[in-house]
A tleap script that builds the chain and sets N, CA, C and O, in Angstrom:
source leaprc.protein.ff14SB
mol = sequence {
  NMET PRO PRO ARG TRP PRO ARG GLN PRO ASP
  ARG GLN ASP PRO GLU PHE ARG LYS LEU ASP
  ASP ARG MET ASN PHE ALA VAL HIE VAL ALA
  ILE ALA ALA THR ILE ASN SER GLY LEU TRP
  PHE PHE HIE ASN LEU LYS ALA ALA THR TRP
  GLU TRP LEU PRO TRP VAL THR ALA GLY TRP
  VAL GLY VAL LEU LEU VAL HIE LEU LEU TYR
  ILE GLY ALA ILE ALA ASN TYR SER GLN THR
  THR ASN LYS SER CSER
}
set mol.1.N position { 6.074 -0.550 23.864 }
set mol.1.CA position { 7.160 0.128 24.529 }
set mol.1.C position { 8.208 0.513 23.482 }
set mol.1.O position { 8.585 -0.316 22.654 }
set mol.2.N position { 8.681 1.762 23.511 }
set mol.2.CA position { 9.663 2.198 22.522 }
set mol.2.C position { 11.007 1.500 22.752 }
set mol.2.O position { 11.316 1.072 23.864 }
set mol.3.N position { 11.795 1.394 21.684 }
set mol.3.CA position { 13.097 0.761 21.850 }
set mol.3.C position { 13.986 1.586 22.779 }
set mol.3.O position { 13.939 2.816 22.776 }
set mol.4.N position { 14.786 0.892 23.563 }
set mol.4.CA position { 15.712 1.569 24.469 }
set mol.4.C position { 17.106 1.492 23.880 }
set mol.4.O position { 17.523 0.445 23.385 }
set mol.5.N position { 17.819 2.594 23.933 }
set mol.5.CA position { 19.173 2.634 23.408 }
set mol.5.C position { 20.131 2.498 24.586 }
set mol.5.O position { 20.038 3.274 25.537 }
set mol.6.N position { 21.062 1.519 24.547 }
set mol.6.CA position { 21.901 1.223 25.706 }
set mol.6.C position { 22.990 2.250 25.982 }
set mol.6.O position { 23.628 2.199 27.033 }
set mol.7.N position { 23.212 3.174 25.066 }
set mol.7.CA position { 24.274 4.178 25.259 }
set mol.7.C position { 23.774 5.539 24.797 }
set mol.7.O position { 22.648 5.665 24.317 }
set mol.8.N position { 24.605 6.543 24.941 }
set mol.8.CA position { 24.248 7.909 24.551 }
set mol.8.C position { 23.948 7.952 23.045 }
set mol.8.O position { 24.808 7.576 22.248 }
set mol.9.N position { 22.741 8.405 22.632 }
set mol.9.CA position { 22.419 8.477 21.200 }
set mol.9.C position { 23.340 9.454 20.475 }
set mol.9.O position { 23.595 10.558 20.957 }
set mol.10.N position { 23.830 9.040 19.325 }
set mol.10.CA position { 24.740 9.868 18.548 }
set mol.10.C position { 24.554 9.537 17.071 }
set mol.10.O position { 24.640 8.370 16.689 }
set mol.11.N position { 24.297 10.551 16.229 }
set mol.11.CA position { 24.086 10.315 14.794 }
set mol.11.C position { 25.347 9.796 14.113 }
set mol.11.O position { 25.270 9.320 12.980 }
set mol.12.N position { 26.497 9.871 14.763 }
set mol.12.CA position { 27.719 9.309 14.193 }
set mol.12.C position { 27.760 7.794 14.351 }
set mol.12.O position { 28.522 7.121 13.657 }
set mol.13.N position { 26.950 7.250 15.257 }
set mol.13.CA position { 26.888 5.813 15.507 }
set mol.13.C position { 26.048 5.165 14.406 }
set mol.13.O position { 24.868 5.488 14.271 }
set mol.14.N position { 26.632 4.253 13.611 }
set mol.14.CA position { 25.883 3.664 12.492 }
set mol.14.C position { 24.638 2.894 12.938 }
set mol.14.O position { 23.610 2.957 12.263 }
set mol.15.N position { 24.706 2.186 14.034 }
set mol.15.CA position { 23.536 1.442 14.507 }
set mol.15.C position { 22.411 2.382 14.906 }
set mol.15.O position { 21.242 2.105 14.637 }
set mol.16.N position { 22.759 3.499 15.549 }
set mol.16.CA position { 21.733 4.471 15.935 }
set mol.16.C position { 21.123 5.125 14.702 }
set mol.16.O position { 19.909 5.323 14.653 }
set mol.17.N position { 21.945 5.468 13.698 }
set mol.17.CA position { 21.412 6.071 12.463 }
set mol.17.C position { 20.441 5.122 11.777 }
set mol.17.O position { 19.393 5.548 11.291 }
set mol.18.N position { 20.782 3.842 11.734 }
set mol.18.CA position { 19.912 2.861 11.088 }
set mol.18.C position { 18.575 2.751 11.826 }
set mol.18.O position { 17.514 2.742 11.202 }
set mol.19.N position { 18.635 2.669 13.161 }
set mol.19.CA position { 17.410 2.604 13.958 }
set mol.19.C position { 16.586 3.885 13.803 }
set mol.19.O position { 15.364 3.827 13.671 }
set mol.20.N position { 17.247 5.021 13.819 }
set mol.20.CA position { 16.554 6.303 13.693 }
set mol.20.C position { 15.869 6.422 12.333 }
set mol.20.O position { 14.732 6.888 12.253 }
set mol.21.N position { 16.543 6.008 11.273 }
set mol.21.CA position { 15.935 6.054 9.941 }
set mol.21.C position { 14.726 5.130 9.855 }
set mol.21.O position { 13.721 5.479 9.237 }
set mol.22.N position { 14.817 3.964 10.465 }
set mol.22.CA position { 13.683 3.030 10.437 }
set mol.22.C position { 12.510 3.545 11.263 }
set mol.22.O position { 11.356 3.354 10.880 }
set mol.23.N position { 12.789 4.191 12.385 }
set mol.23.CA position { 11.694 4.773 13.178 }
set mol.23.C position { 11.051 5.931 12.430 }
set mol.23.O position { 9.831 6.089 12.482 }
set mol.24.N position { 11.846 6.747 11.733 }
set mol.24.CA position { 11.285 7.826 10.913 }
set mol.24.C position { 10.408 7.261 9.799 }
set mol.24.O position { 9.363 7.830 9.481 }
set mol.25.N position { 10.829 6.138 9.202 }
set mol.25.CA position { 10.012 5.500 8.179 }
set mol.25.C position { 8.693 5.006 8.767 }
set mol.25.O position { 7.641 5.150 8.143 }
set mol.26.N position { 8.746 4.428 9.957 }
set mol.26.CA position { 7.516 3.938 10.606 }
set mol.26.C position { 6.555 5.095 10.874 }
set mol.26.O position { 5.345 4.945 10.705 }
set mol.27.N position { 7.078 6.237 11.288 }
set mol.27.CA position { 6.232 7.421 11.505 }
set mol.27.C position { 5.630 7.876 10.173 }
set mol.27.O position { 4.455 8.239 10.114 }
set mol.28.N position { 6.425 7.857 9.117 }
set mol.28.CA position { 5.952 8.251 7.791 }
set mol.28.C position { 4.813 7.338 7.337 }
set mol.28.O position { 3.810 7.815 6.804 }
set mol.29.N position { 4.964 6.033 7.544 }
set mol.29.CA position { 3.916 5.076 7.175 }
set mol.29.C position { 2.650 5.333 7.993 }
set mol.29.O position { 1.542 5.292 7.457 }
set mol.30.N position { 2.815 5.598 9.297 }
set mol.30.CA position { 1.649 5.838 10.157 }
set mol.30.C position { 0.896 7.095 9.728 }
set mol.30.O position { -0.334 7.101 9.697 }
set mol.31.N position { 1.621 8.146 9.401 }
set mol.31.CA position { 0.980 9.391 8.961 }
set mol.31.C position { 0.251 9.163 7.635 }
set mol.31.O position { -0.885 9.604 7.464 }
set mol.32.N position { 0.904 8.477 6.704 }
set mol.32.CA position { 0.280 8.206 5.401 }
set mol.32.C position { -0.980 7.365 5.575 }
set mol.32.O position { -2.010 7.648 4.963 }
set mol.33.N position { -0.895 6.342 6.403 }
set mol.33.CA position { -2.062 5.473 6.611 }
set mol.33.C position { -3.202 6.237 7.266 }
set mol.33.O position { -4.360 6.064 6.886 }
set mol.34.N position { -2.892 7.072 8.237 }
set mol.34.CA position { -3.924 7.834 8.933 }
set mol.34.C position { -4.633 8.806 7.982 }
set mol.34.O position { -5.862 8.842 7.927 }
set mol.35.N position { -3.867 9.575 7.251 }
set mol.35.CA position { -4.459 10.578 6.370 }
set mol.35.C position { -5.224 9.921 5.220 }
set mol.35.O position { -6.343 10.322 4.899 }
set mol.36.N position { -4.607 8.907 4.602 }
set mol.36.CA position { -5.282 8.251 3.477 }
set mol.36.C position { -6.541 7.519 3.908 }
set mol.36.O position { -7.556 7.574 3.214 }
set mol.37.N position { -6.492 6.837 5.041 }
set mol.37.CA position { -7.705 6.137 5.479 }
set mol.37.C position { -8.805 7.131 5.828 }
set mol.37.O position { -9.980 6.865 5.575 }
set mol.38.N position { -8.440 8.270 6.403 }
set mol.38.CA position { -9.432 9.301 6.686 }
set mol.38.C position { -10.048 9.871 5.419 }
set mol.38.O position { -11.260 10.067 5.339 }
set mol.39.N position { -9.203 10.135 4.431 }
set mol.39.CA position { -9.715 10.652 3.157 }
set mol.39.C position { -10.648 9.649 2.486 }
set mol.39.O position { -11.716 10.021 2.000 }
set mol.40.N position { -10.248 8.386 2.460 }
set mol.40.CA position { -11.104 7.364 1.830 }
set mol.40.C position { -12.382 7.149 2.636 }
set mol.40.O position { -13.437 6.894 2.055 }
set mol.41.N position { -12.308 7.249 3.958 }
set mol.41.CA position { -13.507 7.111 4.785 }
set mol.41.C position { -14.538 8.177 4.421 }
set mol.41.O position { -15.704 7.864 4.183 }
set mol.42.N position { -14.099 9.446 4.378 }
set mol.42.CA position { -15.033 10.513 4.048 }
set mol.42.C position { -15.457 10.466 2.588 }
set mol.42.O position { -16.577 10.856 2.257 }
set mol.43.N position { -14.587 9.998 1.720 }
set mol.43.CA position { -14.949 9.809 0.314 }
set mol.43.C position { -16.119 8.833 0.199 }
set mol.43.O position { -17.077 9.088 -0.530 }
set mol.44.N position { -16.038 7.720 0.918 }
set mol.44.CA position { -17.113 6.724 0.872 }
set mol.44.C position { -18.346 7.171 1.659 }
set mol.44.O position { -19.476 6.910 1.246 }
set mol.45.N position { -18.130 7.840 2.783 }
set mol.45.CA position { -19.247 8.284 3.616 }
set mol.45.C position { -20.114 9.299 2.881 }
set mol.45.O position { -21.342 9.229 2.942 }
set mol.46.N position { -19.491 10.229 2.196 }
set mol.46.CA position { -20.238 11.276 1.507 }
set mol.46.C position { -20.581 10.894 0.067 }
set mol.46.O position { -21.212 11.676 -0.644 }
set mol.47.N position { -20.174 9.704 -0.368 }
set mol.47.CA position { -20.359 9.275 -1.754 }
set mol.47.C position { -19.847 10.355 -2.703 }
set mol.47.O position { -20.488 10.690 -3.699 }
set mol.48.N position { -18.688 10.881 -2.368 }
set mol.48.CA position { -18.096 11.987 -3.127 }
set mol.48.C position { -17.448 11.465 -4.404 }
set mol.48.O position { -17.129 10.282 -4.524 }
set mol.49.N position { -17.267 12.362 -5.335 }
set mol.49.CA position { -16.560 12.032 -6.570 }
set mol.49.C position { -15.244 12.803 -6.585 }
set mol.49.O position { -15.098 13.802 -7.289 }
set mol.50.N position { -14.308 12.325 -5.806 }
set mol.50.CA position { -12.984 12.951 -5.726 }
set mol.50.C position { -12.061 12.197 -6.666 }
set mol.50.O position { -11.464 11.190 -6.285 }
set mol.51.N position { -11.944 12.681 -7.889 }
set mol.51.CA position { -11.092 12.019 -8.872 }
set mol.51.C position { -9.613 12.099 -8.495 }
set mol.51.O position { -8.811 11.289 -8.959 }
set mol.52.N position { -9.255 13.053 -7.673 }
set mol.52.CA position { -7.863 13.245 -7.292 }
set mol.52.C position { -7.414 12.279 -6.198 }
set mol.52.O position { -6.212 12.102 -6.002 }
set mol.53.N position { -8.344 11.651 -5.482 }
set mol.53.CA position { -7.981 10.828 -4.332 }
set mol.53.C position { -7.122 9.615 -4.689 }
set mol.53.O position { -6.143 9.361 -3.989 }
set mol.54.N position { -7.434 8.855 -5.736 }
set mol.54.CA position { -6.531 7.739 -6.077 }
set mol.54.C position { -5.117 8.207 -6.436 }
set mol.54.O position { -4.139 7.510 -6.168 }
set mol.55.N position { -5.021 9.383 -7.039 }
set mol.55.CA position { -3.693 9.914 -7.379 }
set mol.55.C position { -2.910 10.309 -6.132 }
set mol.55.O position { -1.699 10.100 -6.060 }
set mol.56.N position { -3.600 10.876 -5.161 }
set mol.56.CA position { -2.936 11.225 -3.895 }
set mol.56.C position { -2.437 9.961 -3.211 }
set mol.56.O position { -1.297 9.910 -2.751 }
set mol.57.N position { -3.281 8.948 -3.144 }
set mol.57.CA position { -2.901 7.694 -2.503 }
set mol.57.C position { -1.740 7.029 -3.252 }
set mol.57.O position { -0.776 6.582 -2.630 }
set mol.58.N position { -1.828 6.964 -4.568 }
set mol.58.CA position { -0.758 6.357 -5.361 }
set mol.58.C position { 0.545 7.138 -5.217 }
set mol.58.O position { 1.620 6.546 -5.126 }
set mol.59.N position { 0.451 8.455 -5.196 }
set mol.59.CA position { 1.644 9.276 -5.000 }
set mol.59.C position { 2.294 9.039 -3.661 }
set mol.59.O position { 3.516 8.930 -3.562 }
set mol.60.N position { 1.474 8.958 -2.626 }
set mol.60.CA position { 2.013 8.747 -1.293 }
set mol.60.C position { 2.633 7.357 -1.171 }
set mol.60.O position { 3.669 7.198 -0.525 }
set mol.61.N position { 2.013 6.354 -1.783 }
set mol.61.CA position { 2.597 5.010 -1.793 }
set mol.61.C position { 3.934 5.037 -2.529 }
set mol.61.O position { 4.887 4.379 -2.111 }
set mol.62.N position { 4.005 5.781 -3.602 }
set mol.62.CA position { 5.267 5.922 -4.333 }
set mol.62.C position { 6.355 6.549 -3.478 }
set mol.62.O position { 7.497 6.091 -3.479 }
set mol.63.N position { 5.999 7.590 -2.754 }
set mol.63.CA position { 6.975 8.238 -1.861 }
set mol.63.C position { 7.420 7.271 -0.766 }
set mol.63.O position { 8.600 7.220 -0.421 }
set mol.64.N position { 6.476 6.506 -0.222 }
set mol.64.CA position { 6.838 5.518 0.802 }
set mol.64.C position { 7.775 4.453 0.236 }
set mol.64.O position { 8.711 4.032 0.916 }
set mol.65.N position { 7.538 4.017 -0.989 }
set mol.65.CA position { 8.419 3.027 -1.602 }
set mol.65.C position { 9.826 3.584 -1.823 }
set mol.65.O position { 10.814 2.879 -1.618 }
set mol.66.N position { 9.914 4.836 -2.237 }
set mol.66.CA position { 11.225 5.469 -2.406 }
set mol.66.C position { 11.924 5.582 -1.052 }
set mol.66.O position { 13.125 5.328 -0.952 }
set mol.67.N position { 11.188 5.956 -0.022 }
set mol.67.CA position { 11.752 6.049 1.324 }
set mol.67.C position { 12.262 4.683 1.778 }
set mol.67.O position { 13.359 4.579 2.327 }
set mol.68.N position { 11.468 3.638 1.551 }
set mol.68.CA position { 11.880 2.283 1.909 }
set mol.68.C position { 13.109 1.856 1.115 }
set mol.68.O position { 14.024 1.248 1.671 }
set mol.69.N position { 13.139 2.165 -0.169 }
set mol.69.CA position { 14.299 1.849 -0.996 }
set mol.69.C position { 15.545 2.536 -0.453 }
set mol.69.O position { 16.622 1.941 -0.405 }
set mol.70.N position { 15.394 3.785 -0.048 }
set mol.70.CA position { 16.541 4.516 0.488 }
set mol.70.C position { 17.084 3.857 1.755 }
set mol.70.O position { 18.282 3.588 1.849 }
set mol.71.N position { 16.211 3.596 2.728 }
set mol.71.CA position { 16.730 3.043 3.987 }
set mol.71.C position { 17.130 1.580 3.847 }
set mol.71.O position { 17.942 1.085 4.629 }
set mol.72.N position { 16.570 0.883 2.861 }
set mol.72.CA position { 16.884 -0.530 2.702 }
set mol.72.C position { 18.081 -0.809 1.821 }
set mol.72.O position { 18.789 -1.793 2.036 }
set mol.73.N position { 18.322 0.041 0.830 }
set mol.73.CA position { 19.366 -0.289 -0.143 }
set mol.73.C position { 20.385 0.819 -0.378 }
set mol.73.O position { 21.533 0.526 -0.710 }
set mol.74.N position { 20.006 2.060 -0.220 }
set mol.74.CA position { 20.901 3.148 -0.599 }
set mol.74.C position { 21.683 3.715 0.582 }
set mol.74.O position { 22.868 4.016 0.445 }
set mol.75.N position { 21.044 3.862 1.726 }
set mol.75.CA position { 21.684 4.497 2.881 }
set mol.75.C position { 22.930 3.729 3.292 }
set mol.75.O position { 22.935 2.499 3.341 }
set mol.76.N position { 23.975 4.473 3.584 }
set mol.76.CA position { 25.244 3.896 4.002 }
set mol.76.C position { 25.357 4.041 5.520 }
set mol.76.O position { 25.479 5.149 6.043 }
set mol.77.N position { 25.314 2.922 6.205 }
set mol.77.CA position { 25.379 2.941 7.667 }
set mol.77.C position { 26.745 2.523 8.186 }
set mol.77.O position { 26.863 2.044 9.314 }
set mol.78.N position { 27.769 2.699 7.378 }
set mol.78.CA position { 29.111 2.376 7.848 }
set mol.78.C position { 29.589 3.495 8.773 }
set mol.78.O position { 29.003 4.577 8.817 }
set mol.79.N position { 30.632 3.220 9.488 }
set mol.79.CA position { 31.194 4.187 10.443 }
set mol.79.C position { 31.634 5.436 9.701 }
set mol.79.O position { 32.327 5.345 8.688 }
set mol.80.N position { 31.238 6.599 10.196 }
set mol.80.CA position { 31.661 7.866 9.588 }
set mol.80.C position { 32.824 8.429 10.385 }
set mol.80.O position { 32.963 8.173 11.581 }
set mol.81.N position { 33.646 9.192 9.706 }
set mol.81.CA position { 34.758 9.849 10.385 }
set mol.81.C position { 34.436 11.313 10.513 }
set mol.81.O position { 33.897 11.920 9.587 }
set mol.82.N position { 34.759 11.883 11.644 }
set mol.82.CA position { 34.493 13.295 11.903 }
set mol.82.C position { 35.705 14.091 11.458 }
set mol.82.O position { 36.740 14.062 12.123 }
set mol.83.N position { 35.594 14.810 10.335 }
set mol.83.CA position { 36.708 15.562 9.782 }
set mol.83.C position { 36.801 16.975 10.330 }
set mol.83.O position { 37.736 17.699 9.989 }
set mol.84.N position { 35.869 17.384 11.162 }
set mol.84.CA position { 35.881 18.752 11.681 }
set mol.84.C position { 36.739 18.889 12.936 }
set mol.84.O position { 36.897 20.004 13.434 }
set mol.85.N position { 37.302 17.796 13.471 }
set mol.85.CA position { 38.092 17.917 14.690 }
set mol.85.C position { 39.483 18.348 14.440 }
set mol.85.O position { 40.263 18.491 15.382 }
savepdb mol mol.pdb
quit
């Protein structure tokens, strides 16, 4: 069951931004796992010699680590002020 938000979702709300970023990361991980596992499955099934496949997987893992670093250490989830009012 997806998480329920007790109030109106708003990107200005720090708790909502944090949850939204983590859900986006989870989607990113799911897409990476799906595509990479499919590529490796067909690589093994066809006994193919895809020299590029380990590089694709390593690159995607690198991007996932950077994404995790961003949401875990760099992103600022403090209250923002709306200066356009």
